[in-house]
N, CA, C and O of each residue as an XYZ file, in Angstrom:
368
protein
N      98.371     91.195     97.980
C      97.672     89.400     98.547
C      97.822     88.507     96.798
O      97.539     88.939     95.681
N      98.276     87.403     97.150
C      98.565     86.407     96.027
C      97.659     85.900     95.914
O      96.961     85.403     96.798
N      97.438     85.936     94.456
C      96.449     84.292     93.999
C      96.251     83.000     94.063
O      96.662     82.378     93.083
N      95.874     82.538     94.698
C      96.135     81.036     94.273
C      94.897     80.433     93.171
O      93.796     80.970     93.051
N      95.330     79.257     92.443
C      94.326     78.301     91.638
C      93.603     77.655     92.388
O      94.112     76.886     93.203
N      91.758     77.871     92.258
C      91.053     76.825     94.074
C      91.612     75.660     93.354
O      92.535     75.103     93.948
N      91.093     74.911     91.637
C      91.943     73.869     91.380
C      93.012     73.541     92.007
O      92.960     72.762     92.959
N      93.865     73.943     91.686
C      95.278     73.201     92.732
C      95.400     73.168     94.746
O      96.297     72.969     95.566
N      93.873     73.505     94.786
C      94.304     73.392     96.454
C      92.619     73.075     97.096
O      92.381     73.112     98.303
N      91.755     72.826     96.234
C      90.639     72.587     96.647
C      89.576     71.013     95.816
O      89.652     70.712     94.625
N      88.917     70.467     96.599
C      88.424     69.204     96.020
C      87.773     69.938     94.720
O      87.612     71.121     94.421
N      87.476     68.724     94.096
C      86.109     69.680     92.714
C      84.632     69.505     93.133
O      83.712     69.885     92.408
N      84.438     68.899     94.360
C      83.456     69.206     95.107
C      83.277     70.317     95.743
O      82.102     70.636     95.929
N      84.339     71.218     96.255
C      84.071     72.508     96.481
C      83.845     73.571     95.668
O      83.003     74.450     95.855
N      84.943     73.441     94.364
C      85.428     73.776     93.441
C      83.525     74.176     93.126
O      82.766     75.122     93.335
N      83.447     72.777     92.511
C      81.395     72.718     92.268
C      80.461     73.622     92.849
O      79.823     74.471     92.227
N      80.420     73.428     93.916
C      79.439     74.133     94.895
C      79.905     75.644     95.207
O      79.291     76.224     96.102
N      80.815     76.244     94.623
C      81.224     77.716     94.414
C      80.686     77.968     93.755
O      79.749     78.719     94.025
N      80.886     77.544     92.494
C      80.079     77.810     90.858
C      78.655     77.450     90.834
O      78.087     77.397     89.742
N      77.826     77.122     92.241
C      76.939     77.254     92.116
C      76.419     78.731     92.773
O      75.208     78.607     92.959
N      76.609     79.303     92.952
C      77.029     80.377     93.913
C      77.803     81.871     93.015
O      77.400     83.028     93.129
N      79.063     81.372     92.090
C      79.978     82.627     91.925
C      80.754     81.538     91.019
O      81.435     80.579     91.383
N      80.336     82.129     89.342
C      81.401     81.487     88.461
C      81.936     82.351     87.514
O      81.412     83.184     86.775
N      83.445     81.873     87.732
C      84.933     82.752     87.051
C      84.674     83.459     87.535
O      83.728     83.665     86.774
N      84.550     84.402     88.412
C      84.519     85.629     88.876
C      85.625     85.264     90.140
O      85.902     84.107     90.456
N      86.274     86.645     90.887
C      86.972     86.411     91.671
C      86.740     86.415     92.947
O      85.901     87.285     93.180
N      87.100     85.819     93.986
C      86.476     85.604     96.096
C      87.378     85.843     96.351
O      88.444     85.531     95.821
N      87.054     86.801     97.722
C      88.139     87.256     98.502
C      88.133     86.203     99.885
O      87.172     86.454    100.612
N      88.738     85.428    100.234
C      87.963     84.743    101.528
C      89.230     84.796    102.508
O      90.331     84.257    102.400
N      88.514     85.924    103.852
C      88.749     86.207    105.036
C      89.460     84.982    105.493
O      89.128     83.816    105.279
N      90.607     85.475    106.232
C      91.629     84.953    107.522
C      90.661     84.162    108.605
O      89.616     84.584    109.099
N      91.176     83.161    108.783
C      90.792     82.890    110.158
C      90.347     84.068    111.680
O      91.400     84.605    112.024
N      89.876     84.257    112.037
C      89.718     85.213    113.089
C      90.477     84.535    114.285
O      90.256     83.498    114.910
N      91.682     85.727    114.396
C      92.783     85.515    115.321
C      93.940     85.313    114.394
O      95.089     85.346    114.833
N      93.730     85.144    113.366
C      95.472     85.313    112.759
C      94.985     86.035    111.453
O      95.187     85.711    110.283
N      94.335     87.029    111.931
C      94.742     88.455    110.880
C      96.191     88.935    111.174
O      96.862     88.799    112.197
N      96.434     89.429    110.197
C      97.936     90.164    110.100
C      98.066     92.047    110.499
O      97.296     92.636    109.740
N      98.416     92.518    110.946
C      97.879     94.171    110.822
C      98.866     94.593    109.982
O      99.866     94.176    109.396
N      98.223     95.559    110.139
C      98.857     96.821    108.285
C     100.129     96.782    108.849
O     100.446     96.828    110.037
N     101.041     96.660    107.526
C     102.580     96.739    107.315
C     103.167     95.520    107.899
O     104.378     95.667    108.059
N     102.682     94.240    108.315
C     103.253     93.250    108.692
C     103.701     92.420    107.373
O     104.903     92.241    107.177
N     102.959     92.030    106.680
C     103.252     91.267    105.206
C     104.283     91.966    104.845
O     105.239     91.244    105.128
N     104.668     92.909    104.402
C     105.305     93.513    103.499
C     106.554     94.290    104.017
O     107.458     94.621    103.249
N     106.566     94.509    105.070
C     107.825     95.417    106.206
C     107.398     96.766    106.113
O     108.234     97.604    106.451
N     106.514     97.085    105.811
C     106.160     98.794    105.616
C     106.113     99.339    106.399
O     106.576    100.471    106.258
N     105.514     98.957    107.847
C     105.694     99.658    108.984
C     107.355     99.673    109.641
O     107.848    100.608    110.273
N     107.971     98.483    109.323
C     109.271     98.248    110.010
C     110.169     99.721    109.325
O     110.907    100.474    109.962
N     109.809     99.800    107.842
C     110.291    100.423    106.945
C     110.198    102.000    107.455
O     111.118    102.813    107.541
N     108.569    102.198    107.817
C     108.635    103.947    108.171
C     109.001    103.841    109.214
O     109.421    104.947    109.557
N     109.183    102.669    110.510
C     109.862    103.031    111.787
C     111.448    103.607    111.433
O     111.834    104.700    111.848
N     112.030    102.981    110.862
C     113.172    103.097    110.624
C     113.459    104.510    110.319
O     114.059    105.242    111.105
N     112.968    104.927    109.024
C     112.386    106.055    108.629
C     112.213    107.170    109.260
O     112.623    108.205    108.735
N     111.540    107.205    110.581
C     110.585    108.199    111.234
C     112.376    108.447    112.416
O     112.922    109.521    112.668
N     112.879    106.852    112.929
C     114.128    107.250    113.428
C     115.132    108.208    113.205
O     115.487    109.177    113.877
N     115.702    107.540    111.634
C     116.550    108.734    110.985
C     115.720    110.016    111.534
O     115.948    110.627    112.577
N     114.867    110.234    110.736
C     114.815    111.802    111.140
C     114.588    112.183    112.630
O     115.019    113.313    112.858
N     114.060    111.595    113.667
C     114.568    111.955    114.736
C     116.179    112.102    114.936
O     116.613    113.109    115.497
N     117.039    111.106    114.481
C     118.801    111.159    114.510
C     118.658    112.860    113.983
O     118.689    113.916    114.615
N     118.496    112.554    112.585
C     118.895    113.930    111.890
C     118.511    115.098    112.206
O     119.014    116.037    111.589
N     117.647    115.331    113.114
C     116.528    116.706    114.220
C     117.559    117.005    114.735
O     118.285    117.972    114.505
N     117.716    115.836    115.764
C     118.476    116.062    116.843
C     120.228    116.494    116.558
O     120.848    116.952    117.518
N     120.822    116.347    115.445
C     122.073    116.445    114.709
C     121.936    117.327    114.442
O     123.074    117.795    114.473
N     120.929    118.502    113.970
C     120.696    120.151    113.440
C     119.798    120.149    112.750
O     118.887    120.976    112.784
N     119.897    119.180    111.967
C     118.993    119.369    110.725
C     117.654    120.348    110.742
O     116.918    119.679    111.467
N     117.203    121.050    110.528
C     115.488    122.045    110.200
C     114.709    120.867    109.864
O     114.986    119.805    109.308
N     113.594    121.390    110.393
C     112.565    120.895    110.273
C     111.904    120.853    108.697
O     111.566    119.865    108.047
N     111.863    121.940    108.422
C     111.631    122.373    106.810
C     112.840    121.648    105.782
O     112.383    121.345    104.679
N     114.681    121.247    106.032
C     114.756    120.720    105.358
C     114.737    119.102    105.322
O     115.507    118.453    104.614
N     113.715    118.504    106.214
C     113.646    117.378    106.437
C     112.394    116.971    105.489
O     112.096    116.049    104.730
N     111.969    117.883    105.846
C     110.415    117.851    105.050
C     110.839    117.726    103.610
O     110.238    116.888    102.937
N     111.835    118.475    103.013
C     112.428    118.523    101.788
C     112.422    117.261    101.319
O     111.715    116.667    100.505
N     114.123    116.718    102.551
C     114.731    115.368    102.046
C     113.596    114.600    102.164
O     113.506    114.102    101.042
N     112.565    114.141    102.894
C     111.487    112.527    102.861
C     110.375    113.345    102.349
O     109.400    112.711    102.751
N     109.893    114.440    101.661
C     109.247    114.636    100.759
C     107.418    114.712    101.420
O     106.296    114.793    100.919
N     107.898    114.643    102.533
C     106.236    115.145    103.911
C     106.042    116.467    104.278
O     106.889    117.356    104.370
N     105.165    116.502    104.427
C     105.174    118.004    105.502
C     105.388    118.757    106.069
O     104.912    118.125    107.012
N     105.913    120.317    106.846
C     106.407    120.460    107.643
C     105.440    119.795    108.722
O     106.145    119.168    109.512
N     104.608    119.734    108.925
C     103.559    119.111    110.156
C     103.656    117.797    110.573
O     103.678    117.407    111.741
N     103.749    116.689    108.897
C     104.234    115.678    109.456
C     105.477    115.254    110.054
O     105.556    114.235    110.740
N     106.555    116.103    109.779
C     107.579    116.232    110.194
C     107.703    116.390    111.667
O     108.177    115.549    112.431
N     107.400    117.133    111.869
C     106.878    118.257    113.315
C     106.744    116.756    114.242
O     107.576    116.248    114.993
N     104.687    116.056    113.682
C     104.257    115.248    114.696
C     105.522    113.858    114.984
O     105.855    113.535    116.124
N     106.203    113.044    113.459
C     107.247    112.073    113.613
C     107.902    112.710    115.327
O     108.005    112.162    116.425
N     108.187    113.923    114.883
C     109.734    114.216    116.024
C     108.778    114.125    117.528
O     109.278    113.515    118.473
N     107.475    114.725    117.672
C     107.176    114.897    118.890
C     106.116    113.296    119.215
O     105.268    113.045    120.072
N     106.448    112.832    118.553
C     105.527    111.425    119.152
C     107.174    110.210    119.356
O     107.272    109.290    120.168
N     108.084    110.590    118.478
C     108.630    109.552    118.946
C     109.835    110.391    120.190
O     110.583    109.601    120.765
N     109.975    111.773    120.526
C     110.243    112.101    121.784
C     109.368    111.522    123.096
O     109.770    111.230    124.222
N     107.896    111.464    122.470
C     107.516    111.023    123.665
C     107.699    110.067    124.339
O     107.709    110.107    125.569
N     107.953    108.600    123.358
C     108.208    107.680    123.873
C     109.133    107.204    124.226
O     109.142    106.326    125.089
N     110.199    107.677    123.625
C     111.705    108.046    124.382
C     111.982    108.658    125.351
O     113.165    108.690    125.690
N     111.154    109.235    125.994
C     110.814    109.789    127.300
C     110.734    108.945    128.127
O     110.454    109.242    129.288
């Protein structure tokens, strides 16, 4: 999340009003309802994980064992198994 200086975007009157409640502290202003971004959307995490998981499935289909994949991707055997199982369901 990026910080924005209030004095650069808000009128002086609004800043003074906010200072009545919170003076010199950080405040989080949530997005308007309907403008929320889902997890992983902003920095591409969801996309990166999807690519990683597809790579895991491809390698497994090419004969790489679950144990080897777990070591290669620094994940538990159960996590690798879950990824493979879920992707096979989606592809079926």
